[in-house]
C-alpha positions as CSV (number, residue, x, y, z in Angstrom):
1,M,-104.4,15.6,-171.4
2,K,-101.1,15.6,-173.0
3,T,-99.1,18.3,-173.3
4,I,-95.9,19.9,-174.7
5,R,-92.9,21.8,-173.6
6,L,-92.3,24.4,-175.8
7,T,-91.0,28.4,-175.1
8,T,-94.1,31.2,-175.5
9,A,-92.4,32.4,-178.5
10,Q,-92.9,28.9,-180.1
11,A,-96.2,28.0,-178.9
12,L,-97.3,31.5,-180.7
13,V,-95.6,30.3,-184.1
14,K,-96.9,26.6,-183.7
15,F,-100.4,28.1,-182.9
16,L,-100.3,30.5,-186.2
17,I,-99.5,27.6,-188.2
18,A,-102.4,25.5,-187.1
19,Q,-105.1,27.9,-188.1
20,R,-106.8,27.6,-191.6
21,I,-109.4,29.2,-193.4
22,V,-111.7,28.1,-195.9
23,I,-111.6,30.1,-199.1
24,D,-113.1,29.1,-202.5
25,G,-113.8,26.0,-200.6
26,R,-110.4,25.3,-200.5
27,K,-108.4,24.9,-197.1
28,E,-105.5,28.1,-196.6
29,K,-102.9,29.1,-194.1
30,L,-104.7,31.9,-192.0
31,F,-101.4,33.3,-191.6
32,P,-99.4,32.7,-194.9
33,G,-96.5,34.4,-193.6
34,V,-94.2,36.9,-191.1
35,M,-93.1,40.0,-192.2
36,A,-90.0,41.2,-189.1
37,I,-87.3,43.1,-188.6
38,F,-85.2,41.5,-185.9
39,G,-83.6,43.4,-182.8
40,H,-82.8,42.5,-179.5
41,G,-86.0,42.2,-178.3
42,N,-87.7,39.4,-180.8
43,V,-84.7,37.5,-182.8
44,T,-83.6,35.6,-179.9
45,S,-86.7,33.8,-179.6
46,L,-89.2,34.7,-181.6
47,G,-86.5,34.6,-184.5
48,V,-85.5,31.2,-183.0
49,A,-89.1,29.4,-183.5
50,L,-89.7,31.3,-187.0
51,D,-86.3,29.5,-188.0
52,E,-87.2,26.3,-186.6
53,N,-90.5,26.2,-188.8
54,R,-89.5,27.9,-192.0
55,E,-91.0,25.1,-194.1
56,H,-94.8,25.6,-192.5
57,I,-94.3,29.8,-192.3
58,R,-92.4,31.7,-194.6
59,T,-90.3,35.0,-193.2
60,Y,-90.0,37.9,-194.9
61,R,-87.3,40.7,-194.2
62,G,-88.5,43.8,-194.1
63,Q,-86.7,47.2,-194.5
64,N,-88.8,49.7,-192.4
65,E,-91.4,48.8,-189.8
66,Q,-94.0,50.8,-191.1
67,G,-93.5,49.4,-194.7
68,M,-93.7,46.4,-193.6
69,A,-97.0,46.1,-191.8
70,L,-98.4,49.0,-194.5
71,A,-97.5,45.4,-196.8
72,A,-99.5,43.8,-194.6
73,V,-102.0,46.0,-194.9
74,G,-102.2,45.7,-198.7
75,F,-102.3,41.8,-198.5
76,A,-105.2,41.6,-196.5
77,K,-106.8,44.4,-198.5
78,A,-106.0,42.3,-201.8
79,K,-107.2,39.1,-200.2
80,R,-110.7,40.6,-198.6
81,R,-110.0,40.0,-195.2
82,Q,-109.5,36.2,-195.8
83,Q,-105.6,35.9,-195.2
84,I,-103.9,37.6,-192.6
85,M,-100.3,38.7,-192.7
86,V,-98.4,39.0,-189.4
87,A,-95.9,41.8,-188.7
88,S,-93.0,41.5,-186.3
89,S,-90.6,44.1,-184.4
90,S,-88.1,44.2,-181.8
91,I,-88.9,46.7,-178.8
92,G,-88.8,50.4,-179.0
93,P,-88.3,52.6,-182.0
94,G,-89.0,49.6,-184.2
95,A,-92.8,48.8,-182.3
96,L,-93.5,52.5,-183.0
97,N,-92.8,52.4,-186.4
98,M,-95.6,50.0,-186.9
99,V,-98.3,52.6,-185.2
100,T,-99.0,54.1,-188.2
101,A,-99.5,51.0,-189.8
102,A,-101.9,50.0,-187.3
103,G,-103.6,53.5,-187.4
104,V,-104.3,52.2,-191.6
105,A,-105.5,48.8,-190.6
106,Y,-107.8,50.1,-187.7
107,V,-109.2,53.0,-189.6
108,D,-109.8,50.7,-192.7
109,R,-111.6,47.8,-190.8
110,L,-108.4,45.4,-192.2
111,P,-106.8,42.6,-190.1
112,I,-103.3,42.3,-189.1
113,L,-101.3,40.4,-186.4
114,I,-98.5,42.6,-185.0
115,L,-95.8,41.3,-182.8
116,A,-93.7,43.4,-180.8
117,G,-91.1,43.1,-178.9
118,D,-91.3,44.2,-174.9
119,T,-89.1,44.9,-171.9
120,F,-88.5,42.5,-168.7
121,V,-91.3,41.3,-166.9
122,H,-89.1,40.9,-164.1
123,R,-87.2,44.2,-164.7
124,V,-84.1,43.6,-163.1
125,P,-82.1,45.0,-165.6
126,D,-84.5,48.1,-166.2
127,P,-83.9,50.5,-167.9
128,V,-83.1,48.2,-171.2
129,L,-82.1,49.4,-174.5
130,Q,-84.4,51.0,-176.3
131,Q,-86.9,51.5,-173.1
132,A,-89.2,54.6,-172.4
133,E,-89.4,54.3,-168.5
134,N,-92.9,56.2,-167.6
135,F,-92.0,57.4,-164.1
136,V,-95.3,56.5,-162.6
137,D,-96.7,53.7,-164.2
138,P,-93.5,50.8,-164.5
139,T,-96.0,48.2,-166.5
140,Q,-96.1,51.2,-169.2
141,S,-93.9,50.7,-172.6
142,V,-93.7,52.0,-175.7
143,N,-96.5,49.7,-177.2
144,D,-99.0,51.2,-174.7
145,A,-99.0,53.6,-177.9
146,F,-100.9,50.9,-180.0
147,K,-103.9,51.0,-177.6
148,P,-105.9,53.7,-179.7
149,V,-105.3,51.9,-182.9
150,A,-105.8,48.3,-182.1
151,R,-108.8,46.0,-181.8
152,Y,-107.7,43.8,-179.7
153,W,-104.3,44.4,-177.7
154,D,-102.5,42.6,-174.9
155,R,-99.3,41.9,-173.1
156,I,-98.4,38.5,-172.2
157,V,-96.9,38.1,-169.3
158,A,-96.6,34.4,-168.6
159,P,-96.7,31.9,-171.8
160,E,-99.8,30.3,-170.0
161,Q,-101.7,33.6,-171.5
162,L,-101.4,32.3,-174.9
163,L,-104.0,30.0,-174.8
164,H,-106.6,32.6,-173.9
165,S,-105.0,35.8,-175.8
166,L,-104.3,34.1,-179.3
167,P,-107.9,32.7,-180.2
168,H,-109.2,36.0,-179.1
169,A,-107.0,37.9,-181.0
170,V,-108.0,35.9,-184.2
171,S,-111.4,35.9,-183.8
172,T,-111.0,39.6,-183.6
173,M,-109.8,39.7,-186.8
174,L,-112.6,37.8,-188.7
175,D,-115.0,38.8,-186.7
176,P,-116.7,41.5,-189.5
177,A,-118.2,43.7,-186.7
178,T,-114.5,43.8,-185.2
179,C,-112.1,43.3,-187.8
180,G,-109.5,45.4,-187.6
181,P,-105.2,44.8,-185.9
182,A,-104.7,42.8,-182.9
183,F,-101.6,43.6,-180.9
184,I,-99.9,41.3,-178.9
185,G,-96.4,42.5,-176.5
186,L,-94.1,40.0,-176.1
187,P,-91.8,40.5,-173.5
188,Q,-88.2,39.2,-173.8
189,D,-88.3,37.2,-170.8
190,V,-91.3,35.5,-171.3
191,Q,-90.7,35.2,-175.1
192,A,-88.2,32.4,-173.5
193,E,-89.4,30.8,-171.0
194,S,-91.1,27.6,-171.8
195,Y,-94.6,25.9,-170.5
196,D,-96.2,22.3,-170.9
197,F,-99.1,23.4,-173.5
198,P,-101.7,21.3,-174.0
199,E,-101.4,19.5,-177.5
200,I,-105.1,20.1,-178.3
201,F,-104.1,24.0,-178.3
202,F,-101.8,23.1,-181.7
203,E,-104.8,21.2,-183.1
204,E,-105.8,22.5,-186.9
205,V,-108.4,24.8,-186.5
206,V,-110.5,25.6,-189.9
207,H,-112.4,29.2,-189.7
208,T,-114.8,30.6,-191.7
209,I,-116.0,34.6,-192.2
210,L,-118.8,34.8,-190.4
211,R,-121.7,36.3,-192.5
212,P,-124.5,37.7,-189.7
213,R,-128.0,38.0,-191.2
214,A,-130.1,40.9,-190.4
215,D,-132.7,40.7,-187.5
216,K,-136.3,40.8,-189.2
217,D,-137.4,43.9,-187.9
218,E,-134.8,45.9,-189.2
219,L,-135.0,44.0,-192.3
220,S,-138.7,44.5,-193.1
221,R,-138.5,48.7,-192.4
222,A,-135.5,48.9,-195.0
223,V,-138.1,47.0,-197.5
224,E,-140.6,49.5,-196.2
225,V,-138.7,52.6,-196.9
226,L,-137.6,51.0,-200.1
227,R,-140.1,50.7,-201.6
228,T,-141.4,53.9,-201.4
229,A,-138.2,55.0,-203.0
230,R,-138.7,57.0,-206.7
231,S,-135.0,57.8,-206.8
232,P,-133.5,55.1,-204.7
233,L,-129.7,55.4,-204.9
234,I,-127.1,52.7,-203.7
235,I,-123.7,53.9,-202.3
236,A,-121.2,50.8,-202.6
237,G,-118.4,50.6,-199.7
238,G,-115.6,48.4,-199.1
239,G,-118.0,46.0,-197.1
240,V,-119.3,45.1,-200.6
241,H,-115.9,43.6,-201.6
242,Y,-115.1,42.2,-197.6
243,S,-118.6,40.7,-198.2
244,L,-117.7,39.0,-201.8
245,A,-120.8,40.5,-202.8
246,E,-120.0,42.1,-205.9
247,K,-122.3,39.4,-207.9
248,E,-125.2,39.9,-205.7
249,L,-124.7,43.9,-205.9
250,A,-125.0,44.0,-210.2
251,E,-127.7,41.3,-209.5
252,F,-129.6,43.7,-207.4
253,A,-129.0,46.8,-209.2
254,T,-130.3,45.6,-212.0
255,K,-133.2,43.4,-211.0
256,H,-134.5,46.4,-209.2
257,N,-133.2,49.6,-211.9
258,V,-131.3,51.3,-208.9
259,P,-128.1,53.2,-210.0
260,V,-124.8,52.5,-207.9
261,V,-122.3,55.2,-206.7
262,E,-119.1,54.0,-205.3
263,T,-116.6,54.8,-202.3
264,V,-113.1,55.3,-202.4
265,A,-113.0,51.4,-200.9
266,G,-115.6,50.2,-203.0
267,K,-114.6,51.5,-206.1
268,A,-114.8,48.2,-208.6
269,S,-117.3,46.6,-207.1
270,L,-119.3,47.0,-210.3
271,L,-117.7,47.3,-213.7
272,A,-117.2,51.0,-214.9
273,E,-119.4,49.7,-218.1
274,H,-122.5,48.7,-216.4
275,R,-125.2,50.6,-217.3
276,L,-126.3,51.8,-213.5
277,N,-122.8,52.5,-212.4
278,G,-123.1,56.3,-211.7
279,G,-119.7,57.0,-210.7
280,P,-117.7,57.9,-207.8
281,V,-119.0,60.0,-205.2
282,G,-118.0,63.0,-203.0
283,V,-115.2,65.1,-202.7
284,T,-113.1,62.7,-205.0
285,G,-115.7,61.9,-207.0
286,C,-117.5,63.3,-209.8
287,E,-120.3,65.8,-210.4
288,S,-122.7,63.3,-212.0
289,A,-122.9,60.8,-209.5
290,N,-123.2,63.9,-206.9
291,K,-126.1,64.8,-208.7
292,L,-127.7,61.5,-208.4
293,A,-127.1,61.9,-204.5
294,A,-128.4,65.6,-204.6
295,E,-131.9,63.8,-206.1
296,A,-132.0,60.4,-204.3
297,D,-135.2,60.3,-201.8
298,V,-133.5,57.1,-200.3
299,V,-130.1,56.1,-200.0
300,L,-128.7,52.4,-199.1
301,A,-125.3,52.7,-197.7
302,L,-123.6,49.4,-197.7
303,G,-120.7,48.6,-196.4
304,T,-119.6,52.3,-195.9
305,R,-118.3,54.5,-193.1
306,L,-119.8,57.5,-194.5
307,Q,-116.5,59.6,-194.3
308,D,-116.5,62.9,-195.2
309,F,-114.7,62.4,-198.8
310,T,-118.1,60.6,-199.4
311,T,-120.1,62.8,-198.1
312,G,-118.9,66.0,-199.4
313,S,-118.6,66.8,-195.3
314,W,-122.7,65.9,-195.4
315,T,-123.2,68.5,-198.4
316,I,-124.4,66.1,-201.5
317,F,-127.5,65.1,-200.0
318,S,-129.2,68.3,-200.4
319,N,-132.7,66.8,-200.6
320,A,-133.9,67.0,-196.9
321,K,-136.7,64.3,-197.6
322,T,-133.6,61.7,-198.2
323,K,-133.9,58.5,-196.1
324,F,-130.5,56.6,-195.2
325,V,-130.9,52.9,-195.1
326,G,-127.3,51.2,-193.4
327,V,-126.1,47.9,-193.9
328,N,-122.9,47.3,-192.2
329,T,-121.7,44.2,-190.1
330,T,-121.0,47.3,-187.4
331,R,-123.8,49.0,-186.0
332,F,-121.5,51.8,-185.3
333,D,-121.4,52.4,-189.1
334,A,-124.8,51.3,-189.6
335,T,-126.5,53.9,-187.8
336,K,-125.0,57.2,-188.8
337,H,-126.5,60.5,-189.7
338,R,-130.0,58.5,-188.6
339,S,-129.9,55.8,-190.5
340,L,-132.3,52.8,-190.6
341,P,-129.9,49.9,-189.4
342,V,-129.8,46.7,-191.1
343,V,-126.8,45.0,-188.9
344,A,-125.5,42.3,-191.5
345,D,-123.9,41.2,-194.1
346,V,-124.0,43.2,-197.4
347,R,-123.7,39.8,-199.5
348,E,-126.8,37.9,-197.5
349,T,-129.0,41.2,-197.3
350,L,-128.8,42.0,-200.9
351,G,-130.2,38.4,-200.9
352,E,-133.4,38.9,-198.6
353,L,-134.0,42.1,-199.4
354,T,-134.4,41.4,-203.3
355,N,-137.0,38.4,-202.2
356,A,-138.5,40.7,-200.4
357,L,-138.9,43.1,-202.9
358,S,-140.2,40.8,-205.1
359,S,-140.4,42.7,-208.4
360,W,-140.6,46.3,-207.2
361,R,-138.4,48.6,-209.8
362,A,-137.5,52.2,-209.5
363,P,-138.8,54.3,-212.8
364,D,-136.5,54.5,-215.9
365,T,-136.8,57.9,-215.6
366,W,-134.3,57.8,-212.6
367,S,-132.0,55.1,-214.3
368,K,-132.1,56.8,-217.3
369,L,-131.1,60.3,-215.7
370,A,-128.3,58.2,-214.0
371,Q,-126.9,56.8,-217.3
372,T,-126.8,60.2,-219.0
373,E,-125.1,61.9,-216.0
374,A,-122.4,58.9,-216.2
375,A,-122.0,59.8,-219.8
376,K,-121.3,62.7,-219.2
377,Y,-118.9,61.8,-216.5
378,H,-116.8,59.7,-218.7
379,A,-116.7,62.2,-221.6
380,Y,-115.0,64.5,-219.4
381,I,-112.5,62.3,-218.3
382,D,-111.9,61.0,-222.1
383,K,-111.4,64.8,-222.6
384,L,-108.8,65.4,-219.8
385,A,-106.8,62.2,-220.3
386,R,-106.0,63.1,-223.7
387,S,-102.6,64.3,-223.8
388,D,-101.3,67.7,-225.2
389,P,-97.3,67.8,-226.7
390,K,-97.1,71.2,-225.8
391,K,-98.0,71.3,-222.3
392,I,-96.6,69.2,-219.2
393,A,-98.4,66.3,-218.4
394,T,-101.0,65.8,-215.8
395,Y,-101.9,63.3,-213.3
396,A,-105.2,63.1,-215.6
397,Q,-103.3,62.3,-218.7
398,V,-101.1,59.8,-216.7
399,V,-104.1,57.4,-215.3
400,G,-105.4,57.9,-218.5
401,V,-102.7,55.9,-220.2
402,A,-102.7,53.3,-217.8
403,D,-106.6,52.9,-217.8
404,R,-106.6,52.9,-221.7
405,L,-104.1,50.1,-221.8
406,A,-105.1,48.4,-218.9
407,Q,-105.8,44.4,-219.0
408,A,-108.7,43.0,-217.2
409,N,-106.9,41.2,-214.5
410,D,-104.8,44.6,-213.3
411,Y,-104.5,46.0,-210.4
412,A,-104.6,49.7,-209.5
413,L,-103.1,50.9,-206.0
414,T,-102.5,54.0,-204.4
415,A,-103.0,56.5,-201.1
416,A,-103.3,60.0,-199.9
417,G,-101.9,63.3,-202.4
418,G,-103.3,63.9,-205.9
419,F,-104.1,60.7,-206.8
420,P,-107.1,59.3,-204.7
421,G,-108.7,61.8,-206.8
422,E,-107.7,61.0,-210.3
423,L,-107.4,57.4,-210.3
424,N,-110.7,57.8,-208.5
425,N,-112.1,59.2,-211.4
426,G,-109.9,58.2,-214.3
427,W,-109.2,54.4,-213.6
428,R,-112.3,52.8,-214.8
429,A,-112.5,49.2,-214.1
430,K,-112.5,46.6,-215.9
431,S,-112.6,43.7,-213.4
432,L,-114.0,43.7,-209.8
433,N,-111.8,44.3,-207.2
434,S,-109.2,45.7,-209.1
435,F,-108.5,49.0,-207.3
436,D,-106.8,49.9,-203.7
437,C,-107.1,53.6,-202.7
438,E,-105.8,54.1,-199.2
439,Y,-107.7,56.8,-198.4
440,G,-109.3,56.0,-194.7
441,F,-106.1,57.1,-193.2
442,S,-104.9,58.5,-196.0
443,C,-101.3,57.2,-195.3
444,M,-98.4,58.9,-197.5
445,G,-95.9,56.3,-198.0
446,Y,-98.8,53.2,-198.7
447,E,-98.4,52.9,-202.3
448,I,-95.0,51.0,-202.7
449,S,-95.3,48.9,-199.7
450,G,-98.9,48.2,-199.8
451,A,-98.3,47.2,-203.5
452,W,-95.8,44.8,-202.4
453,G,-98.3,43.1,-199.9
454,A,-100.8,43.1,-203.0
455,K,-98.6,41.3,-205.1
456,L,-97.0,38.6,-202.4
457,A,-101.3,38.2,-202.2
458,M,-102.1,38.4,-205.7
459,P,-99.0,36.6,-207.6
460,D,-100.8,36.4,-211.1
461,R,-101.9,39.9,-211.2
462,E,-100.0,43.0,-212.9
463,V,-100.2,45.4,-209.8
464,I,-99.7,49.4,-210.6
465,S,-98.7,51.4,-208.1
466,F,-98.8,55.2,-208.5
467,V,-97.4,57.3,-206.2
468,G,-96.3,60.8,-206.3
469,D,-92.6,62.5,-205.5
470,G,-93.8,63.3,-201.4
471,S,-94.5,59.6,-201.2
472,Y,-92.0,58.1,-202.7
473,M,-89.6,60.1,-200.3
474,M,-91.6,59.2,-197.3
475,M,-91.5,55.4,-198.0
476,N,-89.7,53.9,-200.9
477,S,-88.0,51.0,-199.8
478,D,-90.2,48.0,-200.5
479,I,-89.2,48.6,-204.2
480,Y,-86.2,46.7,-202.7
481,S,-88.1,43.9,-200.8
482,S,-90.3,43.2,-204.3
483,V,-87.1,42.7,-206.3
484,L,-85.6,40.6,-203.2
485,Y,-88.4,38.4,-203.3
486,G,-89.7,38.7,-207.0
487,N,-92.9,40.0,-206.9
488,K,-92.4,42.1,-209.8
489,L,-94.8,45.6,-209.6
490,I,-95.0,48.4,-212.3
491,V,-94.5,52.1,-210.2
492,I,-95.2,55.2,-211.7
493,V,-93.7,58.2,-210.1
494,C,-95.1,61.2,-210.7
495,D,-92.9,64.3,-210.0
496,N,-94.7,67.3,-209.4
497,G,-92.2,69.8,-207.3
498,G,-93.5,68.7,-203.7
499,Y,-96.5,68.2,-201.9
500,A,-98.7,70.2,-205.0
501,V,-102.0,68.8,-203.5
502,I,-101.9,70.3,-200.0
503,N,-100.4,73.2,-202.1
504,R,-103.4,73.4,-203.8
505,L,-105.3,73.2,-200.6
506,Q,-103.1,76.1,-199.0
507,T,-103.8,78.5,-201.8
508,N,-107.8,77.5,-202.4
509,Q,-108.1,78.8,-198.8
510,G,-106.6,82.2,-199.3
511,G,-102.8,81.3,-198.0
512,V,-99.7,81.6,-200.4
513,P,-97.3,79.1,-201.4
514,F,-95.2,78.3,-198.1
515,N,-93.3,75.2,-197.2
516,N,-95.1,72.5,-199.5
517,Q,-93.4,72.7,-203.0
518,Y,-89.9,72.7,-202.7
519,V,-89.3,76.1,-204.4
520,D,-91.4,77.5,-201.8
521,C,-89.4,76.3,-198.7
522,D,-86.3,78.1,-197.0
523,V,-83.6,75.7,-198.0
524,A,-80.0,76.5,-198.7
525,N,-79.8,74.2,-201.9
526,L,-82.5,73.5,-204.2
527,V,-81.6,69.8,-205.4
528,Y,-84.2,67.6,-207.3
529,V,-84.3,63.9,-206.8
530,D,-83.3,61.4,-209.6
531,F,-86.1,58.8,-208.9
532,A,-85.3,56.6,-211.4
533,K,-81.7,56.2,-210.3
534,H,-82.6,55.9,-207.1
535,A,-84.8,53.2,-207.8
536,E,-82.2,51.4,-209.9
537,S,-79.9,51.3,-207.0
538,M,-82.6,48.9,-205.2
539,G,-82.2,46.6,-207.9
540,A,-85.5,48.0,-210.0
541,I,-85.5,48.7,-213.8
542,A,-86.3,52.2,-214.0
543,E,-86.6,55.1,-216.4
544,T,-87.4,59.1,-216.9
545,V,-90.0,60.1,-219.9
546,G,-90.8,63.3,-220.8
547,S,-94.2,62.7,-222.2
548,I,-97.2,61.2,-222.3
549,E,-96.4,59.1,-225.5
550,E,-93.1,58.4,-224.1
551,L,-95.2,56.5,-220.9
552,E,-97.1,54.5,-223.1
553,T,-94.4,52.5,-224.5
554,A,-92.9,52.7,-221.2
555,F,-95.6,51.4,-219.8
556,S,-96.0,48.9,-222.5
557,R,-92.4,47.8,-221.2
558,A,-93.2,47.9,-217.8
559,R,-95.7,45.2,-218.5
560,S,-93.3,42.5,-220.2
561,S,-90.4,43.3,-217.5
562,T,-90.2,40.6,-214.8
563,R,-88.7,42.3,-212.0
564,T,-90.3,45.9,-210.9
565,H,-90.0,48.3,-212.7
566,V,-90.2,51.9,-212.5
567,I,-91.4,54.9,-214.8
568,V,-90.7,58.7,-213.5
569,L,-92.6,61.5,-215.1
570,K,-92.3,65.2,-214.5
571,T,-96.1,66.3,-214.1
572,S,-98.4,69.4,-213.5
573,S,-98.5,70.6,-209.5
574,N,-101.8,73.0,-211.0
575,D,-104.1,70.7,-213.2
576,W,-106.6,68.7,-211.4
577,T,-109.7,66.8,-212.1
578,E,-112.3,68.7,-210.8
579,G,-115.9,68.0,-210.3
580,G,-115.8,66.7,-206.6
581,S,-117.9,68.6,-204.0
582,F,-117.6,71.1,-200.9
583,W,-115.3,69.8,-197.9
584,E,-115.2,71.2,-194.5
585,V,-111.2,72.3,-193.1
586,G,-110.1,74.8,-190.9
587,V,-109.9,78.2,-192.5
588,P,-109.4,81.4,-190.3
589,T,-112.1,83.8,-189.7
590,T,-109.2,86.6,-188.9
591,S,-106.6,87.3,-191.0
592,H,-103.8,89.5,-192.4
593,R,-104.8,88.3,-195.3
594,P,-108.1,89.5,-197.1
595,E,-108.0,86.2,-199.2
596,V,-107.9,83.9,-196.1
597,V,-110.6,85.9,-194.7
598,K,-112.8,85.5,-198.0
599,A,-112.0,81.6,-197.9
600,G,-113.3,81.8,-194.3
601,E,-116.7,83.4,-194.9
602,A,-117.0,80.8,-198.4
603,M,-116.7,78.2,-195.8
604,I,-119.4,79.1,-193.6
605,E,-121.4,79.7,-196.2
606,G,-120.9,76.4,-197.9
607,K,-121.4,74.7,-193.9
608,K,-124.9,76.1,-194.4
609,Q,-125.4,73.2,-196.9
610,Q,-124.6,70.0,-194.6
611,R,-126.8,67.5,-193.3
612,V,-127.2,68.4,-189.4
613,G,-129.8,66.2,-187.5
614,W,-132.3,66.1,-190.5
């Protein structure tokens, strides 16, 4: 057996370079790049190995470990899990900064390979710089914090362990049933250690994404249930995008006359103008889609985790006889709430279902009801999007500008705060796979970093990041990254004076405004940030506008810009798109405030509508 002598770090990089994947019939790099912030735990070995291979794998300099790892997550989402970015840090705080991004990838079922430096296996110089010593377990380091949010976790304590670990990490990330972050800890001494690796380990490997087919009995039971349906409804989740099943979804819905509602992750699975698109469902959805959910007798849940924001904390399905069919590559998700499971790939399952259903169609009265309800939803959104020069701009009006001026190839991206509800309702997809709202982990700070990652994945598309002032303050340094690497973004910053959506929740549940809006904080100096100047200092083109009309002209300027263009606008902290559903949160039933007690009683009353064990 031929061998080649390499350090652990060199072998790791050489293995990553050898991995390929087939995308649209073309062989592409599985790992097109590494996002890294070098420190003493990774610069002297992994950094050297990456430098030696600049022509084979690109290294991007991060500004913040969490931000660069979030960018890797945004990249994976835009690539629909077909390519994977690597994120690397030193030991200690650099590694821990990436745990939040790992949580995002874990919850959202997205692949990212995390490589973090670690302490010395031989322990001679312990405690080393940034080492967090465990008094009773010297094998532990801060990297153990990744275990709850990693689909695959390993610490390499001997070079030859790479032969076992790396293929398992790759297969975990590429398997639709286990997809998520893979973590590998790299102790400093082991990174530098040499070993005679077999050359065959570095031969090119061409991967394809698995498409598991349904068990015939599970499929038969699903067909039997669907055939009995008089008011069937499809919930399109993120799995539709990851299965590349948008075309098959449209064909299935059209042939069988079944309305479709979309989750946050599944938005843009169907064009907004499609006659069977019932709109967004759930808490951040619309009354029209939730009305369909309430009346549906069979729900075909495609690639969705059925999160509480999708189900209205399980209150929107008020028909006690509603049956669920869960199509998912993960049995854990497919069986939720007594669903009939079909553990399989969405695209393949839709084809098998339509063949088995043959000429079966839902009644026209049902599909016409969906069209009527969807028309109400669009009319409502159009009304909210109209500007009123006499009033401060609202989020809905800001989204309305982008929605009106959007071109077919535009890609909208946001995360936690006020924008998920506003964009989920007000951004009406003109093209498929044109939307990313990180709402599984609801991670503030994803908006700009994730947008940079999306732009790396889709350099020919206009990526529009919608971010509130609160999230901007948490994570903004990848504006600089986008400028450095020439990945132009459009960033719309809505400044409503703090954490306005949480302030809304606080007051809606009987509390008083406290510690959310700047004006409600116990501060010594109430100073407001000039976001345009801040963005400009990082090399972006930036401007502040004073109205929706000015935003429209600024948006056109931003589109023609060749560099990241940031637009800042003061917005209302009190005006929001209504029409969602009940959402369960913990509200005290005892309080000195009668408003809180009343809100607690209302919460108990709302919980009576929950679907529990039906």
